[in-house]
N, C-alpha and C positions, 0 to 999 in steps of 0.2 A: 722408409718403413717399408718392410716385408709384411703380404698381406697371402696369406695362404685361402682360397676358395674350397670347399667342400660342397660337392652338389651330386647328382644321381643325373645328371644333365649338363651338356655342352654342346652348341652346335658350334662345328658342323660335327661333332663326334656321335654325338647324340642326342635327339630332340624327340619330344613328344608332347610341348606345351611352351608356354613364353617361360619357362624353367631356363629351357636350353636356351632361349637367346640372352636371357639375360644376364645368365654367367658367360656366353660364349661371347659378350659385348663390355661389360661393366670391366671384367680387367684388365683389356685394350685400352681405353679409356682412361682408366686406373693409372696407368703407366705412361703416356703419354704427361699427367700433371707431376710426374713425381717419381712415387710411392712404385715398389716393384711387385707387382701382383702374379700369384701364381696360381693354376685350377689343378684339381685331382677329384678324376671322377672313374667308375669301373672302366674296366675294359670290357666292355660287348663286341661281340663281334659283328660290328658296321662296316660299311664300304670301308669308312673311311680312316678307319684303323689300318686295313690292306691297301689304301693308295698312299700312304704314309711312312717314312723313316723314322724309326725310333732306336733309342739312346737305352739300355739295360743301367739303370742307376740306383735299385738297390732289391736286397732281397730281404726274406724273413720269415716269422712262423710264428703263427698264434696258437690261442685255443676259441672252439664255438663251443663252447659246452664242454661234454668229454672228450669231443673230437678235434685233433688236430692239423691244423690245415697252414700249408704252405703260400705266401702271396710272393708277388714279383713287382717292380715298379719299374716303367717305362716313362720314355721322357722324350716332346717333340716342342720346338718353338714355333711351328707356321705360324701360327694364327695371331703373333704379335706378342703373344705372352707363354710365360714354360708351364705346357699342359703336362701332368702325369698322370697315368692309367694304373690303378691297380688293379691285378689277376686276381683270381684265385680258381681254378681247378675245379669243376663239380659246380659253380655258384657263380660266376660272373663271368663266363665263357659263354654266352649265349646271343642270342640275335636279338632279342625286345630288351625292351629297359624295364619295364615291371609284368604284372600279369600272373607271375607264375604262384603257384600255392606255397613255394618256401621264399618269397618274398621276406619275409622276416629273418630267418636266416641267412638268408644273401646280404640284405642291409646292414644286418648287425657284424658279419664278419666285414664287411667293406669298411665300418665305423672304427671297428676294433683295427682294423688293419693300417687305417690313417693316423690312429695316435702310436701306434706302433712304428709306423715309419719317421713320423713326425719326433718321437723318442729319440729317434737313432740320429737325425741330422746333429752334425757339428756344432751351427750354430742353429736356434729357434727363430723361426716366424713372430713378427712384433705383435700379432693379431690373428686369431682364425674366423673366418665368415662361414659358418655354416649355412643352407639353404635346405629348406622346409625338412618334413618330416625324417627321411630317409635319412640324415645328416644329425638329428636334433637330440639325439644322447651324447654327441660329443662335449658339449659343454659340461656336462655330468660324468663323462670318465676322465678331463681332465683335471678334476679338481677330487675325483674320489675312486678311480680307478689304481687298484694298488701299485700297479706296473708303471705308471705315467705321472701321478700326483707331484713326483718328487723334483722331476725336472720340469712338467707341465703345467701347476696349478696354475701361476701368474699370467701364464698366456689371457688375456682378454678375448674374449670370444663374444661375436654379434651374431645373432639370427635371425635370419630373415623368412617373413611369412609368403610364400606364395599362394597359397592354397589354402586354407584352414578348414577343409572340407574334409580333408585326409588328414587323418593324426598317423597312424600305424600302430596304431595301439594292440597288444597283445597280452593272453592272461599271465596271471603270477606263477602260473603251473610250469612256463618254459623259461624262470628267470634264472635257472643254470644256463641260458645259453650267453650269458654276458659273460663280459671278461670279469677275475676276479677284481672283485669295489666293493667299498664300505658300502653293508646295507644296513649299516644302522642308520642310512639315510635315505630310507625306503620310499619317504613320504614324498621323496623329490620324482622319484619316480613313478607314484600310483598316483590316477584320475580315473577315480569312480569304479574302484577295484581293478585295477588293469594297470600294466607298464607302457602308459603315453608316452613315446618320445616327442610329440611336439608339446605336451605340456611339460614333459622335463625339459626344454628347449628354454618356455617362456620361463621356467623358475630359475635357473641356471646361467642364463646366457647373460652377460656383463650388459647388453642394449639389446631391447628389440627391436626390429622394422619392420615395417609392411611395404607393399608394393604402390602403396597409393594412401594418400592423407585421410582422405572419404572411406576407404576399405578398413583404417585404423579403428575409425569410430564405428561402422556400422556392426565389426568384430564384437564390441562390448556388448551386442544386445543380439548378436544373431552370429555363432561360431562353433556350431553345433556340440554344443553341450560344453564349451569352454569359455561362454562369456564372461562369467565371474572372474576367471584366470586374467581373461584378457585386462576386466576392470580394475583388476589387484595389481597388473603389471604396469600401469599405465604408465606410471612416471620413468622408466627407462625404455617408455617404447617411441617409436617417432613414423611417419608416415613419409618414405620417398618416392615420388613417382618414376616408375620406369622409364626410360628413355629408347631408343631406337638407334641402329647401328647404321645412320644417315650414308653411308659408304656402299652398304650394301643396298638397303634400302634408298634408288637414288633413278626418279624417269630417265632423268638425261643419259644414264650411262649403263642401264640394268642389263646383264648379260643374257637374261631370260625374254627380252622386249623384242623383237622385230624395230620396233618404233619407239624412238626415244622424243623426248620433251621438255621444256623446260615452263618456267612460268609464263615464259612471252609465248609458247607455241603448246601450251595444254589444250585448247580448242581444237585444233587439228592432231595432236598427235593422242591424246583419247581418243580422237573418232578414227580412227586409223588400229586403235587397238580393239578398239569396240568392236569395230566392222569384222576383226579375226576370227575375237571370241563370236561372235553372235554366226557365224559363217561353220563353225566350228559345230555348235550346237542347235544349228537350225533355228535363231532368233532374229527377229525382224529390228536390225539397229536403228530403225528410227526411231522405236520408243525407248521411254526410259529404263534402264536395265539397274535390277536390285539385286546385290549378292550376300550370300552368306558362306562365309568359311570359317567352318569351327570344330569339336566335336557333335556329334550328336548322341547330344545325355541332357539330362531336362535340367539342370545347372545352369546349362548354353538356351533356356527354354526352346532348345530345338523341338521337343515337341510336339509344339505350337506350327511350327514351320506349314505344314502342308494342310492345314484349316486355314492357316490365314494366308497362303497364299492363293488357295482355292478362293478365299474370299474375295480378296483385291480385283483376281482375274474375272470375277463375276461380277464385281463393281465397277473395274476398271476395263470391258470386252475390248480386247485388241488395241490395249493402252498402255499395256506393262510389261516388262517381261521380267524373270526371276533366272538366279542361277544359286546350285548351291553344291560347295563343294567340301566332303568332308566325310567321317564315319566313327562307328559309335556302337549304341544299341540295336539291336537285329529289328526289332518292333519301329524304332522310328526308321532306319533304313527302309522298312518296307511299306512303311505309309509313304516314303517320298517317290519310291519306284511305284506305287500305283498311281499317284498324282500326274506321274511325269507323260505317263502312258494319251491318256486322254486331253491333256494340255500340251502334248509337245511342242507347239506352235509358240508357248507362252513361259515354259517351266523345262531347265536345263537343271539335271541329278548328275556328279560324280563320286559316285560312292567311293572312298579313298582318300587319301593325299599326293598329291605331284606338285613339287614345288615349283616348276614351272608352272604351272596354270594358275598358282594363288597368284604371281606376279603377275601375270599376262588381268588375270580377276580384280586386282587393285589396279591396274593402267585402265582397262577399257570400261570396268564397271562405271555408273553416275553414281549410286548411293551403294552404301554399303551397310547391310542391316545390322544389329546387334542386340538382339531383344532378353540378354540376359538375366534369371534370378538372381544369380549372383557372377561378380565381374573383380576379383582383386585389383586389378589395373587395365587390365585388356591392351594390347598392341595390336590386333587388327586397325582399329578406328586410327591409330598413330601411323600404322602403314598406308592406311587410306587417306589422309590428310596430306602425308606427303608425296601422294598421288593425284593430288586436286580431284577426289573421290571422297563424295559430301557423308558424314556417317549419320546413320538413323539408329538410336539408340536409347537404351531404357537409361534412366535419370539413378544409378546405382554404382557405389565404387568407384573405380577409376574411369568409367567412364562418363559420371556425373563429373568428376576433376578437369578432363579434358576435353570435353563439349559443351561448350554454350548454345543453346537454342536460338536459332536465327531470329525468333522474336523477341531476343533481347538487344541492348547495346552490345555494338560490337560482334553476334552473334554470326552462327556460321552453318550448324546443324540443325537436325532435328532429334528433339527429345520427349520420351511420354514415358509415365510413370508407372504403369502396372505390365506384368507380364501376362497379355491376355491378346486373344485374338482381336476382339473391338480395339486396344491401344493400338496393338498392331497396324490394323486396318485403317486408322484412322490418321497415322503418322505415313504410313505410305501411300494416302489422298494426298497430304501436303505434299510430298517429294512430285508427285503426279502433278499436280499444281503448277508447282516450281516449273515443271522441266517444259510444260507445254504453254503457262500463261507469263511467266517472269526468266524466260530465258538468258536474259541481261545481269538480272541479279543469279542465276545459277554461275553463271560466268565468273563474276565477280566472285561469288563463297570460293570455286576453285581457286581463282588467284588468289585470292587472301589466304585458304588454309594451306594451300604451298609454302608459304613462307611463314608460317609460323613456327617456330624451332622448338623440339621435342628429342633432341639428339641426346647423348649420351653426356655431354662434357658438365651440363648443371647437377645432373645426379649422381655425376664419380664426384663433385668436387662436395656434397654433401654427403656425400658416405667417406671421403677423407674430412670432410669437418668433424663427423660420428668417432671416428678412430683418434684423432689427436683428443678429443674430451675425455676420452677414457685410456690415453696411455697413463 
């Protein structure tokens, strides 16, 4: 079986969030189970692009509305699978993945080029697996694109929803940007009087997956206006929990860490990493260290961080420290900057992102805070578990699927119900009590969580079973 994954991100070529981690790992684990898995993403101008050797494998041309464009496809197999990059001058040749005013045009051209390229293959893939709205029109174009449907309509398509908060919708006045297609089926493109790539994928893909079972259920009641569509398509939908690449996220061999450790040495190993982390940010390593890593957006409840940390420090003076890594909405960043100055002995802030620092935080933190309003799967809690760091999470989406409260049988984490300062403060108080009053239990939890298997092997098998069911 040959699978082509199509996405906007693939770590380490291009990553803005969990999508990049998934697309960078799942194909590698699928290949180990037998299928040939390949990936195609846009050719952004990232460091990875310039660090590798590439082979030109195809050149072609298509139209974006009245504009004729040329594209090229290059290939590299350094990641354990064939990675293809599509370049379109003037559209995809940029450093950032998203955030441009012409993103609609950029990803329309990318999807059109993908279909045109696949149509030129001598042999066709057995299945095309699309990820998020940036590739959501491909299942429609395979079936109804005039240039593509003769050869490609019979290729099964799977569409994975990583985050339904973003649908890529644009107005019908831009329908001329679509490649030539049978618009008698316009209703498949439409949702609330707009062309909606996410909705189109839900209607036209052969199967739908979400990145956790819990998220699939939530989408039927909370999906940014697509709730009824998710409910309507529930019979062809399945939730498959994401995994993590345990070769990259491994405290025993992580190249970003100065101090490595295993389940047997977790206490001393974490303490050494914690001391290094606290030294950098002027924090006390004898206090429990609670970390947050993520985008500074309301979806992650980052707007609650400043008030929550201030309340927790006031409730536990001299007995708790926080460290935050991330970037996003400027007003949230400013709130955190304003908090950090008067509480510099208890709060450390790093605005931006640094891969090495994130690994050190997973290794050195005692607890990982994730108060998300929306969390389709969540990978940070899985990375934290791998590093023996106890997650403090809101019971939502994949967080609810992967973290069992320590008050329940076989539990190991701290869960709370509402994205509120009050609930966060109560959860942190439980963590502080565990740290000071039950250090033996904390050590047991660390050893327990490091042995939980969240590797990609299980998820890769589930995807392959799904593929086989539609062949």
